[in-house]
Backbone bond lengths (Angstrom), bond angles and torsions (degrees), N, CA, C in turn:
res aa  C-N    CA-C-N  psi(-1)  N-CA   C-N-CA  omega(-1)  CA-C   N-CA-C  phi
1 X - - - 1.452 - - 1.534 107.25 -
2 X 1.291 115.55 132.31 1.448 120.48 -179.89 1.532 110.19 -75.06
3 X 1.342 117.49 123.04 1.473 118.98 177.79 1.531 110.14 -58.42
4 X 1.308 115.98 137.60 1.457 121.08 179.52 1.517 114.27 85.49
5 X 1.347 117.18 -6.05 1.457 119.21 177.96 1.523 109.42 -71.20
6 X 1.315 115.50 164.56 1.462 119.44 177.75 1.523 110.67 -60.42
7 X 1.330 116.20 -38.23 1.461 119.59 179.68 1.526 110.69 -65.16
8 X 1.324 117.32 -43.58 1.468 120.90 178.98 1.524 110.68 -61.56
9 X 1.313 116.51 -41.59 1.472 119.78 179.63 1.522 111.41 -68.35
10 X 1.342 117.50 -40.02 1.463 121.03 178.55 1.529 110.42 -66.13
11 X 1.334 116.62 -39.48 1.460 120.90 177.48 1.527 109.87 -62.54
12 X 1.316 116.96 -49.47 1.468 121.15 -178.97 1.527 111.65 -60.87
13 X 1.317 116.77 -39.69 1.469 120.42 179.51 1.524 111.13 -65.77
14 X 1.338 117.33 -43.81 1.464 120.46 179.29 1.524 110.78 -63.78
15 X 1.324 117.45 -42.07 1.468 120.85 179.62 1.525 111.04 -66.28
16 X 1.327 117.14 -42.07 1.467 120.00 -179.83 1.524 111.03 -63.34
17 X 1.319 116.35 -43.57 1.462 119.53 179.93 1.533 110.54 -67.54
18 X 1.323 117.13 -37.77 1.472 120.26 177.26 1.523 110.17 -63.65
19 X 1.320 117.14 -44.15 1.482 120.15 177.58 1.522 111.01 -60.76
20 X 1.326 116.30 -39.59 1.462 120.53 177.69 1.530 110.35 -59.43
21 X 1.328 116.88 -46.23 1.467 120.61 179.46 1.528 111.53 -64.86
22 X 1.328 117.14 -38.61 1.456 119.41 177.97 1.522 111.15 -65.63
23 X 1.322 116.67 -40.65 1.471 120.69 178.23 1.522 111.58 -65.32
24 X 1.326 116.60 -29.63 1.468 121.81 179.68 1.528 111.62 -90.48
25 X 1.328 116.97 15.27 1.468 122.48 179.58 1.530 111.81 57.46
26 X 1.331 115.67 42.28 1.460 122.43 177.20 1.535 109.42 -124.89
27 X 1.344 116.01 63.70 1.469 118.14 -175.56 1.526 113.91 -64.95
28 X 1.321 117.68 -29.67 1.470 119.54 179.12 1.535 110.05 -65.28
29 X 1.316 117.74 -36.55 1.465 121.27 177.95 1.525 111.38 -71.28
30 X 1.325 117.23 -24.37 1.463 120.85 -179.90 1.529 112.35 -75.69
31 X 1.326 117.58 -29.58 1.469 119.90 -172.38 1.527 114.75 -60.26
32 X 1.335 120.98 -46.46 1.474 118.25 178.61 1.530 112.67 -62.03
33 X 1.306 116.74 -32.26 1.461 120.63 178.03 1.526 110.53 -70.55
34 X 1.323 116.02 -37.84 1.464 119.90 177.24 1.529 110.95 -69.14
35 X 1.321 117.01 -35.07 1.468 120.03 175.35 1.530 109.97 -62.42
36 X 1.319 116.27 -43.14 1.465 121.19 177.70 1.527 110.45 -62.07
37 X 1.334 115.91 -46.55 1.461 120.35 179.17 1.530 110.81 -61.91
38 X 1.327 116.93 -35.93 1.460 120.44 178.94 1.525 110.87 -61.39
39 X 1.307 116.45 -47.83 1.467 120.09 179.93 1.535 109.90 -61.33
40 X 1.311 116.76 -42.15 1.465 120.61 -176.99 1.521 113.51 -73.22
41 X 1.327 117.34 -31.51 1.457 120.07 -172.56 1.503 116.40 -107.74
42 X 1.320 118.63 -0.02 1.451 119.49 -170.76 1.526 114.65 -67.86
43 X 1.313 119.52 -16.53 1.471 119.84 179.12 1.529 112.32 -81.13
44 X 1.320 117.85 -9.71 1.464 122.71 178.18 1.527 107.33 -111.09
45 X 1.322 117.98 116.34 1.463 120.66 -172.03 1.527 113.36 -58.02
46 X 1.319 117.13 -39.42 1.468 119.59 -179.93 1.521 111.98 -64.19
47 X 1.325 116.25 -47.17 1.464 120.57 178.52 1.519 110.65 -65.14
48 X 1.314 115.96 -40.37 1.455 122.18 -179.14 1.537 110.28 -60.05
49 X 1.322 116.27 -47.55 1.457 120.44 178.74 1.533 111.77 -64.04
50 X 1.333 116.96 -39.46 1.474 120.14 178.79 1.525 111.72 -61.49
51 X 1.319 116.38 -40.32 1.466 119.57 178.28 1.531 109.86 -62.25
52 X 1.337 116.29 -46.36 1.466 118.58 -178.74 1.529 111.66 -65.66
53 X 1.318 117.88 -33.23 1.470 119.63 175.63 1.527 111.12 -64.85
54 X 1.324 117.13 -41.11 1.471 119.23 177.10 1.525 111.42 -69.94
55 X 1.332 117.26 -34.48 1.467 119.47 174.98 1.528 110.35 -64.36
56 X 1.327 116.69 -37.47 1.463 121.04 176.45 1.533 109.67 -62.91
57 X 1.309 116.16 -44.14 1.472 120.81 177.96 1.533 111.10 -61.18
58 X 1.325 117.14 -42.71 1.470 121.06 178.44 1.524 110.37 -64.84
59 X 1.342 116.79 -41.85 1.467 120.36 178.83 1.528 110.68 -61.81
60 X 1.328 116.13 -39.74 1.467 120.64 177.46 1.531 110.07 -62.04
61 X 1.318 116.16 -46.17 1.473 120.42 -179.79 1.529 111.23 -64.12
62 X 1.321 116.66 -32.72 1.462 121.06 178.79 1.529 112.46 -80.60
63 X 1.320 116.70 -9.66 1.472 121.61 -175.11 1.533 110.84 57.40
64 X 1.343 114.34 40.12 1.468 122.02 -177.38 1.529 108.87 -102.15
65 X 1.335 115.96 96.44 1.453 121.09 -177.35 1.512 113.91 -60.57
66 X 1.313 116.56 -38.67 1.476 120.08 179.57 1.531 110.40 -63.38
67 X 1.322 115.92 -44.76 1.470 119.57 179.64 1.531 110.66 -67.90
68 X 1.318 117.52 -37.41 1.470 120.69 176.68 1.526 110.27 -58.46
69 X 1.332 116.75 -50.13 1.467 120.57 179.11 1.528 110.77 -62.26
70 X 1.314 116.22 -41.03 1.461 120.33 178.92 1.518 112.45 -61.88
71 X 1.317 116.58 -41.17 1.465 119.68 -179.91 1.531 111.49 -71.29
72 X 1.317 117.55 -37.12 1.464 119.59 175.84 1.529 110.19 -62.30
73 X 1.328 117.00 -42.56 1.466 121.07 176.50 1.531 110.44 -60.73
74 X 1.312 117.00 -44.73 1.465 120.53 -178.13 1.529 112.04 -67.07
75 X 1.323 116.96 -32.61 1.466 119.18 176.16 1.533 110.81 -64.82
76 X 1.327 117.27 -32.26 1.462 121.38 176.06 1.530 110.65 -76.37
77 X 1.332 116.66 -40.72 1.466 120.98 -176.09 1.531 113.75 -75.00
78 X 1.321 117.58 -26.59 1.471 120.27 -174.93 1.528 112.69 -56.45
79 X 1.330 119.97 -51.24 1.481 117.77 178.78 1.523 112.37 -61.82
80 X 1.336 117.20 -36.51 1.464 120.90 178.88 1.528 109.99 -64.38
81 X 1.324 116.60 -42.98 1.462 120.95 177.97 1.517 112.49 -61.32
82 X 1.335 115.94 -38.93 1.466 119.09 178.93 1.528 111.18 -70.50
83 X 1.322 116.47 -40.71 1.466 119.51 179.45 1.522 112.24 -66.29
84 X 1.330 116.38 -37.06 1.470 120.39 -178.23 1.524 113.15 -87.12
85 X 1.340 117.12 -12.66 1.457 120.63 -177.65 1.515 113.09 75.65
86 X 1.323 117.30 19.34 1.466 121.48 -177.79 1.528 109.83 -107.37
87 X 1.302 115.72 76.66 1.458 121.71 176.49 1.523 107.89 -112.46
88 X 1.321 117.79 118.03 1.466 120.18 -176.20 1.532 111.97 -75.78
89 X 1.311 116.18 110.23 1.460 122.85 -178.32 1.529 111.27 -54.79
90 X 1.309 116.27 132.35 1.459 121.53 175.53 1.516 114.63 86.10
91 X 1.333 117.94 -9.38 1.463 120.77 -178.00 1.521 109.49 -63.02
92 X 1.341 116.66 133.41 1.464 121.35 -174.01 1.525 114.08 -84.97
93 X 1.333 117.76 -9.08 1.453 120.93 170.07 1.513 117.64 82.23
94 X 1.324 118.69 7.58 1.461 120.01 179.24 1.526 110.32 -100.17
95 X 1.331 116.05 165.84 1.459 120.91 -172.67 1.528 113.70 -72.19
96 X 1.310 118.32 -9.61 1.469 119.51 179.46 1.532 112.68 -83.31
97 X 1.334 117.27 0.06 1.461 121.97 174.41 1.527 109.02 -130.48
98 X 1.317 116.09 151.48 1.465 120.69 178.07 1.529 109.63 -63.15
99 X 1.328 117.44 139.00 1.463 118.86 177.50 1.527 113.19 -68.57
100 X 1.331 117.08 -7.19 1.464 121.79 -178.46 1.526 112.83 -106.27
101 X 1.340 117.46 -0.31 1.464 121.85 -172.88 1.534 112.53 -91.49
102 X 1.342 117.36 116.37 1.469 118.87 171.40 1.530 108.65 -68.15
103 X 1.300 116.84 149.75 1.462 121.21 -178.63 1.524 109.15 -132.04
104 X 1.324 115.02 156.37 1.463 120.14 177.76 1.523 109.29 -63.94
105 X 1.308 115.36 140.91 1.462 120.31 178.53 1.516 110.06 -84.76
106 X 1.324 117.26 133.84 1.460 118.56 172.27 1.530 108.68 -61.63
107 X 1.324 117.75 142.80 1.465 120.54 -176.54 1.536 114.05 -54.46
108 X 1.328 116.85 -35.74 1.464 118.68 -178.15 1.525 112.61 -72.45
109 X 1.346 117.55 -11.75 1.461 119.78 179.76 1.519 112.86 -106.78
110 X 1.318 118.43 -21.66 1.467 121.00 -175.55 1.525 111.30 -55.65
111 X 1.307 117.62 -46.12 1.470 119.07 -178.51 1.528 111.67 -69.02
112 X 1.317 117.73 -27.98 1.471 120.43 -179.51 1.529 111.68 -67.90
113 X 1.317 116.85 -30.34 1.452 120.08 -178.60 1.522 112.94 -74.38
114 X 1.307 116.42 -10.86 1.458 120.51 -179.51 1.527 112.33 -117.81
115 X 1.336 117.30 5.24 1.466 119.16 -173.26 1.519 114.04 -73.90
116 X 1.335 118.50 -19.85 1.448 117.64 -178.17 1.527 112.16 -114.31
117 X 1.327 117.14 21.18 1.462 121.01 173.12 1.516 108.56 -88.85
118 X 1.345 116.12 144.03 1.481 118.01 179.72 1.508 112.93 -66.24
């Protein structure tokens, strides 16, 4: 991701707001922001892993065992997905969807995923 790009700024904003909600003991409010950050950051392994770590933290705060297991699985699968080049575009990264399922991009995010391509 190109620093200073619209996508980088949108990713940083979603992560900052999610962290704010987690700090305020509002993990349910953090999840949609983390889903957004996942879609925006999943092509960069470092950002991708950071999103899943925060999703794990939110799942812990929610006492959601299914989401906890899902995030632990995704933390293992993320490096494999990057090495194999099999990252499903648009996937929101939560346990209620397959980690292999591409998803439709929301219109407000579609252009962000292409803003830093030459």
